[in-house]
N, C-alpha and C positions, 0 to 999 in steps of 0.2 A: 213886402217881403218877397224876395225873389224865389222862383221855383227851381228845384233841383231835379234833374232828369234821372229816372231809375230804369234799369233793365232787369229782365228776369234771369236769375242765375240758375236755379233748380228748385225742384220740389223733393222733399225727403220725408220719410216717416218720422213723426215727432216722438222723441224719446221721453218727453215730459207729459204729453197729453195723450191718453189712451184713445186710439181710433182716429187721431187727428194727424195732420201733416203740417210741415213747415215749408212755407214758400219763402225763398230767399231772394231778395231784390238787391241789386248792386247800384251804388251811386255811380252814375255814368263817368264822371270825371273826378273820381276819388276812390278811397279805399273802403269806405264804410259800406256795410250791408244792413239791410232792414229785414229781420225775420218776422214773418206774419204767420200765425197759426190759423189754418183753414181746415174745413171739414173734408171728409172723403169724397163726397159728391163734387165739391168745388175743385178739389185736387185733380180728380178724374177729368173734369171739364177743361181745366187749364192744360193738363197733359195732352188731351186730344187736340186742342187748338194749336199747341206748340208743335205737335207731330203732324205736319202737313200731309204725310202719306197715309195716316190713319183716318179713314172715313167711316163713321158709325152708320149702320144700316138705316137708322131713323134719327132725325135731328134731336140733339140734346136740348135742354131748356135754353141755354145760351145761344145755340144755333137758331132756335125758333125766334128768339128775341132779335137776332141779327137779320133773319129773313123778314120778320115783321117790319123792322126799321127800314130795310131796303125798299120794301113795298111802299112805304110812306115817305121815302126820301129823307130819313132822319139819319144824321151822322153823329158819331161820338168824336168830338174834336180832341178831347184829352181826358185823362183821369187824374184827379188830384187826391192824394192821401193827405188830408188837411189837419188831422189831429189824432192824438192817442189819449184815451182816458181809461185808467185802471186796466191797462193792457189791451184795450179794444181800440182798433184803428177805425177812423171814420173817413169815408171817401165820398167824392162827388164825381158824377159824370157830367162833363160839359158837352151838351148836345146842341146841334145846329140843324134848323130846318127853315128853308126860305129866308136865309140870312138872319134868322132870329135865334138867339142863343138862350138856352135854358140850363139851369143847374139842377141836377137830380141827385138826391141823397142815395147812397148805395153802400152795401157791405163791401169791404175791400176785396174780398175773394171774388164776388160777382163782378165788380168793376174791372178787375184785372182779366177775368175770363172774357169779358166783353171787349176790353182794350185790345187783346190779342186778335180777336175776330175782326175788329174794325181797323186794325193796324194803327191804333192810336197811341200816342206817347203817354207814359205814366210819370207823374211828378209828385214831389212832396216838398215840404218846407224845411228849412234849416232846423227849426226848433223840434220838429218831429224826429229828424235824424239825430239831433243832439240827445234827445230823450230815449230813443229806442234803437239807434244805430249801433252796430258793433263792427270791430275790425277783426278779420280772421286771416291769419298768416297762411301761406301756400301749403305748408306741411300739415297744418291743422285741417285744411280743406280736404286733403287726401285721407287723413285719419277719419274724418266725419263720413266721407263717401264709403269707406270700408265698413265702418260701424253700421251705417244705414243698410248697406247691402247684406250684411251678416244678420241683422235683426229683422229685416223685412220678411214676413212670413212667406211671401211669394218665392223668395230666393232660397229658402231652406229645403224645398222639395227637390229641386234639380239644380245642379251646378251648371248654369247657363254658359259660363265661360269656357266650358269644354265642348260645347256644341259647335258645329260648323255653321258657316253663313247660311247655307241652304236650310239646315235644321232650324236656325233662328228665324229665318223668313217664314217658314211653315208655322212656327210657333206664334209669330205675330199674327198671321192670318187667322189662326184658331182663336187667339185671344180677342181679336176684333169681332169675329163671328159670335163669340160668347159674350160680347160687350164688356170684356174685362180690359178696359182701356188703360188702367194703371199698369197691368202686366204688359200690355202691348207697348206702352211708352218705355218701360224698363227694358224690354227686349230690344227695342229700337236703339236705346243707348248702348246696349251690349253689341249690337251690330256695328254701330258707329265706332266703338272702341276697336273692333277687329279690323275695320277697313284701313 
């Protein structure tokens, strides 16, 4: 079975799972998207890794794993989301050390958080996309983004769209200092929209 490359689209607050997030992965050469429900900690870790400008004061768990792997010259060659059972995705890390390849079982959220840090590609199989993939039209994507920002508790307190770039940059610095990486990532998105 051939592998299908996936890219990370975005992380949004899950409307169906309380306290959870939805990680949306895109089929690289297609229209299908793969929504994966992940926990808050994993969402935060993925968001921090995606935002290269956000540096936590202390290493997060996935950063520690990356540092450990670097010390022992272990590389993650790729991540494969190989099956879905009862709504739960199963993934593998394909690791290499001294030209020896090992396959390690992993939760999909952890595998993706590590793939970002190792700059490793993420793949799945056709049968996984057939079973769990969805197609979202452009207008639906914009509607989802608006709903997410309206229902996200972080965005209800302040209308960040009305802040200047300088105010947003200060807010990012405060969010990072307070280790609120979810808010920092949200603010970084708002800055990118204004630029």
